[in-house]
C-alpha positions as CSV (number, residue, x, y, z in Angstrom):
1,M,-16.3,8.2,-5.6
2,P,-12.6,9.4,-5.4
3,P,-10.2,7.4,-7.6
4,D,-8.2,4.6,-6.0
5,T,-4.9,6.4,-6.4
6,P,-2.4,6.4,-3.5
7,R,-0.5,9.5,-2.4
8,L,3.1,9.5,-1.4
9,T,2.7,11.5,1.8
10,Y,-0.1,12.4,4.2
11,K,0.0,15.0,6.9
12,R,0.0,13.9,10.5
13,G,-1.1,15.7,13.7
14,H,1.4,17.1,16.2
15,S,-0.9,18.5,18.9
16,Y,-1.4,16.8,22.2
17,P,-2.9,14.2,22.5
18,R,-1.5,12.7,19.3
19,A,-2.5,9.4,17.7
20,I,-2.1,6.3,19.7
21,A,1.1,4.4,19.0
22,W,-0.3,0.9,19.1
23,F,3.1,-0.8,19.6
24,G,3.9,1.8,22.3
25,A,3.5,2.1,26.1
26,R,0.1,3.9,25.9
27,S,-1.3,1.0,23.9
28,F,0.1,-1.5,26.4
29,W,-1.9,0.4,29.0
30,G,-5.0,-0.1,26.8
31,H,-4.3,-3.9,26.6
32,L,-4.1,-4.1,30.4
33,W,-7.5,-2.5,30.6
34,H,-8.8,-5.0,28.0
35,L,-7.5,-7.9,30.0
36,A,-9.1,-6.6,33.2
37,A,-12.4,-5.8,31.5
38,S,-12.5,-9.3,29.9
39,V,-12.0,-10.9,33.3
40,I,-14.8,-8.8,34.9
41,A,-17.3,-8.7,32.0
42,T,-19.0,-12.0,32.5
43,E,-22.6,-13.2,32.8
44,D,-22.1,-13.1,36.6
45,I,-20.9,-9.5,36.7
46,D,-22.6,-7.5,33.9
47,S,-22.8,-3.7,33.9
48,R,-25.9,-3.9,31.8
49,A,-27.9,-5.8,34.3
50,W,-29.2,-2.6,36.1
51,M,-30.3,-0.9,32.9
52,R,-34.0,-0.3,32.3
53,P,-34.1,1.0,28.7
54,S,-36.9,3.3,27.6
55,S,-39.5,1.8,25.3
56,P,-39.2,2.9,21.6
57,D,-42.2,5.1,22.0
58,E,-40.8,6.7,25.2
59,L,-37.4,7.3,23.7
60,T,-39.1,8.7,20.6
61,R,-41.0,11.2,22.7
62,K,-37.8,12.2,24.5
63,I,-36.1,13.1,21.2
64,I,-39.3,14.9,20.0
65,R,-39.1,17.1,23.1
66,V,-35.5,18.0,22.2
67,L,-36.2,18.6,18.5
68,G,-39.7,20.1,18.9
69,G,-42.8,18.9,17.2
70,N,-46.0,17.0,17.9
71,N,-45.4,15.1,21.1
72,T,-48.3,12.8,20.4
73,A,-46.9,11.5,17.1
74,R,-45.8,7.9,16.8
75,S,-42.5,8.5,15.0
76,L,-39.9,11.3,14.6
77,T,-40.8,12.2,11.0
78,E,-44.5,12.4,11.8
79,A,-43.7,14.6,14.8
80,L,-41.5,16.9,12.7
81,D,-43.8,16.6,9.7
82,R,-40.7,16.5,7.4
83,D,-37.7,14.3,6.6
84,L,-35.4,13.4,9.5
85,W,-31.7,13.9,9.2
86,I,-29.2,11.7,11.0
87,D,-25.4,12.0,11.1
88,F,-23.7,8.7,11.7
89,I,-20.0,8.5,12.9
90,S,-18.0,5.7,14.5
91,D,-14.6,5.0,15.9
92,T,-13.8,8.6,17.0
93,G,-11.3,10.0,19.5
94,D,-7.8,9.3,18.5
95,C,-5.5,12.1,17.3
96,V,-7.0,15.4,18.5
97,S,-6.1,17.2,15.3
98,V,-7.8,14.6,13.1
99,S,-10.8,14.6,15.4
100,Q,-11.2,18.4,14.9
101,A,-10.8,18.0,11.2
102,V,-13.6,15.4,11.2
103,A,-15.8,17.7,13.3
104,E,-15.3,20.6,10.9
105,M,-16.4,18.2,8.1
106,M,-19.4,16.8,10.0
107,F,-20.8,20.0,11.4
108,A,-21.0,21.6,7.9
109,E,-23.7,21.7,5.2
110,Y,-23.3,20.5,1.6
111,E,-25.1,21.1,-1.7
112,V,-25.9,18.0,-3.6
113,S,-28.3,16.7,-6.3
114,D,-31.6,15.4,-5.1
115,P,-32.0,11.6,-5.6
116,K,-35.8,12.2,-5.9
117,D,-35.2,14.7,-8.7
118,P,-31.6,14.8,-10.1
119,T,-32.4,17.9,-12.1
120,R,-32.4,20.0,-8.9
121,S,-30.0,20.5,-6.1
122,F,-30.6,21.0,-2.4
123,V,-28.6,21.4,0.8
124,L,-27.7,18.6,3.2
125,P,-28.4,20.1,6.7
126,R,-26.7,19.0,9.9
127,G,-28.4,16.0,11.3
128,D,-31.2,16.4,13.8
129,V,-29.7,13.4,15.5
130,L,-26.0,12.6,16.0
131,L,-25.5,8.8,16.2
132,F,-22.2,7.3,17.5
133,G,-21.5,3.8,16.4
134,G,-19.1,2.7,19.1
135,D,-15.5,3.1,20.3
136,T,-15.9,6.7,21.4
137,A,-12.2,7.1,22.3
138,Y,-8.9,5.2,22.3
139,P,-7.1,3.3,23.7
140,V,-9.7,3.1,26.5
141,A,-12.8,5.3,26.5
142,T,-12.3,6.8,30.0
143,E,-13.8,10.1,31.0
144,L,-10.4,11.7,30.5
145,E,-9.8,10.3,27.0
146,I,-13.3,11.1,25.8
147,H,-12.8,14.7,27.1
148,N,-9.4,15.2,25.4
149,R,-10.0,13.3,22.2
150,V,-13.7,14.0,21.4
151,I,-15.3,16.7,23.5
152,V,-12.5,19.2,23.2
153,P,-11.9,19.1,19.4
154,F,-15.7,18.8,18.7
155,S,-16.4,21.7,21.1
156,R,-13.9,24.0,19.4
157,V,-15.8,23.5,16.1
158,L,-19.3,23.7,17.6
159,N,-18.4,27.0,19.3
160,E,-17.9,28.5,15.8
161,V,-20.9,27.0,14.0
162,S,-23.5,27.0,16.8
163,D,-26.9,27.9,15.5
164,G,-28.8,27.8,18.7
165,K,-30.8,24.6,17.8
166,K,-31.0,21.6,20.0
167,R,-30.2,18.2,18.6
168,A,-30.4,14.7,20.0
169,L,-27.3,12.6,20.9
170,I,-27.5,8.8,21.0
171,G,-24.9,6.1,20.7
172,I,-23.9,2.5,21.3
173,P,-20.7,1.3,23.0
174,G,-17.9,-0.6,21.4
175,N,-15.2,-2.7,23.0
176,H,-13.0,0.3,23.8
177,D,-15.9,1.9,25.7
178,W,-16.4,-1.4,27.6
179,Y,-12.7,-1.4,28.6
180,A,-13.6,1.4,31.0
181,G,-16.8,-0.3,32.1
182,L,-19.0,2.3,30.2
183,D,-18.0,5.0,32.8
184,G,-16.9,7.5,30.1
185,F,-19.7,6.4,27.7
186,G,-22.4,6.9,30.4
187,R,-21.1,10.5,31.2
188,M,-21.5,11.4,27.5
189,F,-24.6,9.6,26.4
190,R,-26.8,9.0,29.5
191,E,-29.8,11.3,29.9
192,R,-29.2,14.1,32.4
193,H,-31.3,14.2,35.5
194,G,-30.4,17.6,37.0
195,I,-27.2,16.4,38.9
196,V,-24.7,18.4,36.9
197,G,-22.1,20.3,38.9
198,L,-21.3,17.8,41.6
199,V,-17.6,18.2,40.8
200,E,-15.8,21.1,39.2
201,E,-16.3,20.9,35.4
202,Q,-13.3,21.2,33.1
203,P,-13.8,23.7,30.3
204,P,-15.0,21.6,27.3
205,N,-12.4,23.2,24.9
206,E,-9.3,22.8,27.1
207,V,-7.2,19.6,26.9
208,V,-6.0,18.1,30.2
209,R,-2.3,17.4,29.7
210,F,-0.8,14.2,31.1
211,A,-4.3,13.2,32.0
212,Q,-3.8,9.5,32.9
213,I,-0.6,10.2,35.0
214,G,-2.4,13.0,36.9
215,H,-5.4,10.8,37.4
216,F,-3.3,8.0,38.8
217,I,-1.5,10.3,41.2
218,K,-4.9,11.6,42.4
219,W,-6.1,8.1,42.8
220,V,-3.1,7.1,44.9
221,E,-3.6,10.1,47.2
222,A,-7.3,9.5,47.5
223,F,-6.8,5.9,48.3
224,R,-4.3,6.8,51.0
225,V,-6.8,9.1,52.8
226,G,-9.9,7.0,52.1
227,R,-11.6,9.2,49.5
228,F,-12.7,9.0,45.9
229,V,-11.3,10.8,42.9
230,G,-13.8,13.4,41.5
231,K,-14.7,13.2,37.8
232,R,-16.7,15.3,35.5
233,S,-20.3,14.5,36.0
234,T,-21.0,14.9,32.3
235,L,-19.2,15.2,29.0
236,P,-21.4,17.7,27.1
237,L,-21.4,18.5,23.5
238,E,-22.7,22.1,22.7
239,G,-26.2,21.9,21.3
240,Y,-26.6,18.1,21.7
241,V,-28.8,16.6,24.3
242,P,-28.3,12.9,25.4
243,V,-31.6,11.0,25.8
244,Q,-30.9,7.3,26.5
245,D,-30.9,5.5,29.8
246,A,-29.2,2.2,28.7
247,S,-26.4,1.1,26.4
248,Y,-29.0,-0.2,23.9
249,F,-32.2,1.2,22.5
250,G,-35.1,1.0,20.0
251,L,-36.5,4.1,18.3
252,R,-39.4,4.9,15.9
253,L,-37.9,6.8,13.0
254,A,-40.8,7.0,10.6
255,P,-44.1,5.2,9.8
256,G,-43.2,1.6,9.4
257,L,-39.5,2.1,10.2
258,D,-37.5,1.5,13.4
259,L,-33.9,1.9,14.5
260,W,-32.3,-0.7,16.8
261,G,-29.0,-0.2,18.6
262,P,-27.8,-3.4,20.4
263,D,-24.8,-3.7,22.7
264,R,-22.8,-6.9,22.8
265,Q,-20.5,-5.8,25.6
266,L,-17.2,-7.7,25.1
267,R,-18.7,-11.0,24.2
268,A,-22.4,-11.4,23.4
269,V,-25.9,-9.8,23.5
270,D,-27.2,-10.6,26.9
271,F,-30.6,-12.2,27.9
272,Q,-32.2,-8.8,28.8
273,Q,-31.5,-7.4,25.4
274,R,-32.6,-10.5,23.5
275,A,-35.9,-10.3,25.4
276,F,-36.1,-6.5,24.7
277,F,-35.6,-6.8,21.0
278,A,-37.7,-10.0,20.7
279,Q,-40.6,-8.1,22.1
280,L,-40.0,-5.2,19.6
281,R,-39.9,-7.8,16.8
282,D,-43.2,-9.3,17.8
283,E,-44.9,-5.9,18.4
284,G,-43.4,-4.3,15.2
285,H,-44.2,-7.0,12.7
286,G,-44.4,-5.5,9.3
287,R,-42.0,-2.6,10.1
288,G,-38.7,-2.1,8.4
289,L,-35.4,-1.9,10.3
290,V,-32.2,0.1,10.5
291,L,-29.7,-1.8,12.7
292,V,-26.7,0.0,14.2
293,M,-24.0,-2.3,15.5
294,A,-20.5,-1.7,17.0
295,D,-19.2,-4.8,15.1
296,P,-19.8,-5.4,11.4
297,A,-21.5,-8.5,10.2
298,Q,-19.3,-8.2,7.1
299,A,-15.6,-7.2,7.3
300,F,-13.0,-7.4,4.6
301,C,-15.5,-9.0,2.2
302,E,-16.3,-11.9,4.4
303,P,-18.6,-12.6,7.4
304,S,-17.4,-11.3,10.7
305,Q,-18.3,-13.6,13.6
306,A,-19.0,-10.9,16.2
307,G,-21.5,-9.1,14.0
308,V,-23.1,-12.3,12.8
309,D,-23.6,-13.3,16.4
310,I,-25.4,-10.0,17.1
311,C,-27.7,-10.6,14.1
312,C,-28.5,-14.1,15.3
313,A,-29.3,-12.9,18.8
314,L,-31.7,-10.3,17.4
315,D,-33.3,-12.9,15.0
316,V,-32.2,-10.9,12.0
317,D,-31.1,-12.6,8.8
318,L,-29.4,-10.2,6.4
319,K,-29.9,-12.3,3.4
320,S,-33.7,-12.4,3.7
321,D,-34.8,-9.5,5.9
322,G,-33.7,-6.6,3.8
323,V,-32.4,-4.4,6.6
324,L,-30.0,-1.5,6.6
325,V,-26.9,-2.1,8.7
326,L,-24.7,0.7,10.0
327,S,-21.5,-0.4,11.7
328,G,-18.1,0.7,12.7
329,D,-15.1,-1.1,14.4
330,T,-13.4,-1.6,11.0
331,H,-11.8,1.8,10.2
332,H,-12.7,2.3,6.5
333,Y,-15.8,2.7,4.4
334,C,-17.3,-0.2,2.7
335,R,-20.9,-0.8,1.3
336,E,-21.9,-4.3,0.5
337,E,-25.1,-6.0,-0.6
338,V,-25.8,-9.1,1.6
339,G,-28.8,-10.8,0.1
340,R,-31.7,-8.3,0.4
341,S,-29.8,-6.2,3.0
342,V,-27.4,-3.3,2.6
343,H,-24.4,-3.5,4.9
344,V,-22.4,-0.3,5.5
345,T,-19.2,-0.2,7.4
346,A,-18.2,3.4,8.2
347,G,-15.5,3.5,10.9
348,G,-13.8,6.6,9.7
349,G,-14.5,8.9,12.6
350,G,-10.9,9.6,13.5
351,A,-9.1,6.4,14.4
352,F,-6.2,4.9,12.5
353,L,-7.0,3.5,9.0
354,H,-7.8,-0.1,8.2
355,P,-7.1,-1.3,4.7
356,A,-9.5,-2.6,2.0
357,R,-9.0,-6.3,1.4
358,I,-6.0,-6.5,-1.0
359,A,-6.1,-10.2,-2.0
360,R,-9.4,-11.1,-3.7
361,R,-8.7,-14.2,-5.7
362,S,-11.3,-16.4,-3.9
363,R,-14.6,-16.8,-5.8
364,D,-16.4,-16.6,-2.5
365,L,-15.4,-13.0,-2.0
366,R,-18.1,-10.7,-3.5
367,P,-16.6,-7.3,-4.3
368,P,-18.1,-4.3,-2.4
369,V,-20.3,-1.8,-4.1
370,A,-18.2,1.1,-2.8
371,E,-15.1,1.4,-0.6
372,F,-12.8,4.1,0.7
373,P,-9.8,3.6,0.3
374,G,-9.6,0.9,-2.4
375,P,-7.2,-2.1,-2.7
376,K,-4.6,-0.2,-4.8
377,T,-4.2,2.5,-2.1
378,S,-4.2,-0.2,0.6
379,L,-1.4,-2.1,-1.0
380,A,0.7,1.0,-1.4
381,L,0.2,1.9,2.2
382,A,0.9,-1.7,3.3
383,L,4.3,-1.6,1.7
384,Q,5.3,1.3,4.0
385,I,4.5,-0.6,7.2
386,P,7.8,-2.5,7.8
387,F,9.8,0.8,7.7
388,Q,7.2,2.7,9.8
389,I,7.5,0.0,12.5
390,L,11.3,0.0,12.1
391,H,11.6,3.7,12.7
392,G,9.3,3.8,15.7
393,R,6.2,5.3,14.1
394,S,4.1,2.8,16.2
395,G,6.2,2.9,19.3
396,F,9.2,0.9,20.5
397,L,7.7,-2.1,22.2
398,V,8.6,-4.3,19.2
399,H,12.2,-3.2,19.4
400,L,12.1,-3.9,23.1
401,G,10.6,-7.4,22.6
402,V,13.2,-8.3,19.9
403,G,16.0,-7.1,22.2
404,L,14.7,-9.2,25.1
405,L,14.6,-12.1,22.7
406,Y,18.3,-11.7,21.8
407,V,19.5,-10.9,25.3
408,P,20.1,-14.5,26.5
409,G,22.2,-15.4,23.5
410,F,24.1,-12.1,23.6
411,F,25.1,-12.6,27.3
412,M,25.9,-16.3,26.8
413,R,28.3,-15.5,23.9
414,F,29.7,-12.3,25.2
415,G,29.4,-12.5,29.0
416,I,30.4,-16.1,29.7
417,G,31.9,-17.1,26.4
418,Y,29.3,-19.8,25.7
419,N,29.4,-20.8,22.0
420,A,26.6,-23.1,20.7
421,P,25.2,-21.2,17.7
422,L,23.0,-23.9,16.4
423,A,21.2,-24.4,19.7
424,E,20.9,-20.7,20.2
425,A,19.4,-20.2,16.7
426,I,16.9,-23.0,17.1
427,G,15.8,-21.7,20.5
428,T,15.4,-18.1,19.3
429,A,13.6,-19.2,16.1
430,A,11.2,-21.4,18.1
431,V,10.2,-18.6,20.4
432,A,10.0,-16.0,17.6
433,G,7.9,-18.3,15.5
434,F,5.5,-18.9,18.4
435,L,5.2,-15.1,19.0
436,C,4.6,-14.4,15.4
437,K,1.8,-17.0,15.3
438,L,0.3,-15.6,18.5
439,L,0.3,-12.0,17.2
440,G,-0.9,-13.0,13.8
441,G,-3.9,-14.8,15.2
442,W,-3.6,-17.7,17.6
443,R,-7.0,-19.1,16.8
444,R,-6.4,-19.1,13.0
445,L,-5.4,-22.6,11.8
446,E,-4.8,-22.0,8.1
447,P,-1.5,-23.7,7.0
448,A,-0.3,-20.4,5.6
449,F,-0.2,-18.9,9.1
450,F,2.1,-21.6,10.4
451,V,4.3,-21.5,7.3
452,L,4.8,-17.7,7.4
453,A,5.3,-17.7,11.2
454,A,7.9,-20.4,10.8
455,I,9.8,-18.5,8.1
456,A,9.7,-15.3,10.2
457,G,10.9,-17.3,13.2
458,I,13.8,-18.8,11.4
459,L,14.9,-15.5,9.9
460,V,14.7,-13.9,13.4
461,G,16.8,-16.8,14.8
462,V,19.7,-16.4,12.3
463,V,19.8,-12.6,12.4
464,P,22.2,-12.3,15.4
465,F,24.8,-14.4,13.6
466,V,24.4,-12.6,10.3
467,A,24.6,-9.2,12.1
468,Q,27.7,-10.3,14.2
469,A,29.4,-11.6,11.0
470,A,28.7,-8.4,9.2
471,V,30.0,-6.2,12.0
472,T,33.1,-8.4,12.5
473,S,33.9,-8.3,8.8
474,A,33.5,-4.5,8.8
475,A,35.8,-4.3,11.9
476,N,38.4,-6.4,10.2
477,L,38.2,-4.4,7.0
478,L,38.7,-1.2,9.0
479,R,41.5,-2.9,11.0
480,V,39.9,-2.3,14.4
481,T,42.1,-3.5,17.2
482,V,41.3,-6.4,19.5
483,G,40.4,-4.0,22.3
484,W,37.3,-3.0,20.4
485,T,35.8,-6.4,20.6
486,S,33.1,-5.4,23.2
487,T,32.1,-2.5,21.0
488,V,31.8,-4.7,18.0
489,E,29.6,-7.1,20.0
490,V,27.3,-4.3,21.2
491,I,27.0,-2.9,17.6
492,G,26.1,-6.4,16.4
493,F,23.5,-6.7,19.1
494,L,21.9,-3.3,18.1
495,L,22.0,-4.3,14.4
496,S,20.3,-7.6,15.3
497,I,17.4,-5.6,17.0
498,Y,17.1,-3.4,13.9
499,L,17.0,-6.4,11.5
500,G,14.7,-8.4,13.7
501,T,12.2,-5.6,14.0
502,L,12.3,-5.2,10.2
503,I,11.5,-8.9,9.8
504,F,8.6,-8.7,12.2
505,G,7.1,-5.7,10.3
506,T,7.5,-7.5,7.0
507,Y,5.7,-10.5,8.5
508,L,2.7,-8.4,9.5
509,T,2.7,-6.8,6.1
510,V,2.7,-10.1,4.2
511,L,-0.3,-11.3,6.4
512,T,-2.2,-8.2,5.3
513,I,-1.4,-8.4,1.7
514,L,-2.4,-12.0,1.6
515,G,-5.7,-11.3,3.4
516,L,-4.8,-13.5,6.4
517,E,-4.9,-10.8,9.1
518,Q,-6.1,-7.2,8.6
519,H,-5.6,-5.3,11.9
520,Q,-2.1,-5.5,13.4
521,A,-0.1,-4.1,10.5
522,F,-2.3,-1.0,9.8
523,S,-2.6,-0.3,13.5
524,A,1.1,0.1,13.5
525,L,0.9,2.4,10.5
526,A,-1.5,4.7,12.4
527,H,-2.5,6.3,9.1
528,P,-4.4,9.7,9.5
529,G,-6.3,9.7,6.2
530,Y,-9.6,8.6,4.6
531,K,-11.8,9.9,7.3
532,H,-15.6,10.1,6.7
533,F,-19.1,10.2,8.1
534,V,-22.6,9.3,6.8
535,R,-25.5,11.8,6.5
536,L,-28.8,10.0,6.3
537,R,-32.2,11.4,5.2
538,V,-35.1,9.4,6.5
539,R,-38.0,10.2,4.2
540,R,-41.2,11.5,5.8
541,D,-43.3,8.5,4.9
542,G,-40.6,6.0,5.9
543,S,-40.4,4.5,2.5
544,A,-36.7,4.9,2.0
545,I,-33.5,6.4,3.4
546,D,-31.1,8.4,1.3
547,A,-27.4,8.4,2.3
548,W,-24.4,10.6,1.5
549,V,-21.0,9.5,2.6
550,L,-18.7,12.5,2.9
551,G,-15.0,12.3,3.6
552,K,-11.5,13.6,3.2
553,V,-8.5,11.7,1.8
554,D,-5.9,13.8,3.8
555,P,-7.9,15.6,6.4
556,L,-5.0,17.6,8.0
557,R,-3.6,18.9,4.7
558,E,-4.7,22.5,4.1
559,G,-7.1,22.8,1.2
560,D,-7.8,19.1,1.0
561,P,-11.4,19.0,-0.4
562,V,-14.4,17.2,1.1
563,V,-15.3,14.4,-1.4
564,L,-18.5,12.5,-2.0
565,V,-17.3,9.0,-1.1
566,D,-20.6,7.3,-1.9
567,R,-24.4,7.9,-2.3
568,F,-27.1,5.4,-2.1
569,T,-30.8,4.9,-1.4
570,W,-32.1,2.0,0.7
571,R,-35.7,1.0,0.3
572,N,-37.7,0.0,3.3
573,S,-38.6,-3.6,3.4
574,P,-40.9,-4.8,6.3
575,L,-39.5,-7.6,8.4
576,P,-41.0,-11.0,8.0
577,V,-42.6,-13.0,10.9
578,S,-40.1,-13.9,13.6
579,R,-38.2,-17.2,13.1
580,R,-37.7,-17.7,16.9
581,T,-38.9,-21.0,18.4
582,T,-38.2,-19.7,22.0
583,R,-40.1,-16.9,23.6
584,F,-38.6,-14.8,26.4
């Protein structure tokens, strides 16, 4: 495992499309999709209702037909009569340069020592199956974004390393896939049925520039004349064949070992899936389980409610069942032991970096077995966040918001000569404190949240007066004439925005360092480093899975080596009798 030593600089991508600026206009577009999807995605209108997933045996036979082997075998390893190799990757499709660097790393082979016999080495081949763990592209996994941010960079690499073999492609959707109603996800992962070519296909290695704007213009024109906008019928990856016909699946990996991939949409695992997996549990009593989830059951060293709810819906207890969990959504690598189970979070497929938990004073927090990056590096990166936000690395919506917050007071003082500094400061502080609490987590009720939000609000409230006093003092020192009063006011207003944005960035950073909120600050940082994927070997007899986690600290820096982030072996443990009291 690489040492937890932070670097001063990391190389960023400059090719279109670049990494999402999460406090910028493109991210705001993603938030609107999220809102619309959340309104639509209910039990009354559920895009999963039409799905008729293949049985595990049927899906296994589909993959056997792709890989070759004995089509009458009951599992993939038995059909191939050898170990099965799987490449797991999650949270892909952000910066196109980083995506290509990840593809170059993932579609390569590596020489390692054999865990069965450490005295000899062998080669880790490319996976027979490529498994995506959710959030295929950002900010919304539309057909255009998946094409530009995943298909294009992956295809550029695959064209160079193609070996003529066919491999299987499967995946589960995450929340960003659902923001687009699974439209892009389905075009990439759904089984082909001979209907390719209904619209003109875009070459898979050419980026469509200004894709969303162009799509909107086409949509307006099509709406005017009563037509539809044509899309790519498929999003193909060279050499990989999609095989699934639903957003969730079950699969026979090896004798006594299954793979489940549930889909919780934006809220919960629906009734159809619970019935589907309950039947698999009853029929597969005594089999071990690998569980692939788009939301981790453990995040930042503590339980994560979304993942816990998935496990409950599937009647899986990590503490007692001894399963192997593969998850994404959190964009770092972390392996934890949860009771008898092994929980792996590997969200390093290309999206911005999430930190390791920095504050670990609580006795309830059990340290991870392995993590990438570690807390020291995460702290060093967190300290950069206020200045990255200040200088627009994450976009300028924060600056715009702070400016709008100060506009009423500025016009009252400058435009109509109103002068009530105390009332203005209290009003601004109240609004700023409320917004800080809202962005830090409006459902979180810990006292520390309210205290920090109040402090940030007060500081934001007094900033305009400090800025105006500083600018006025400087003007007097420089003996600026009275005619320059309006200029001094404008400079003071701009300085207020600068300082208010710095306070906001500092507030988010403090939340991260204290372990109160882990997402907002690092999304603003949009860090390109610490990317990784997991290569799994399912042993022929199904007794165990060996895993190698391979990654790069600075993937865009020339000569940056691929490092062995982690290596572990999970032993198959048959599931106990179902604990359900309700049958479906």
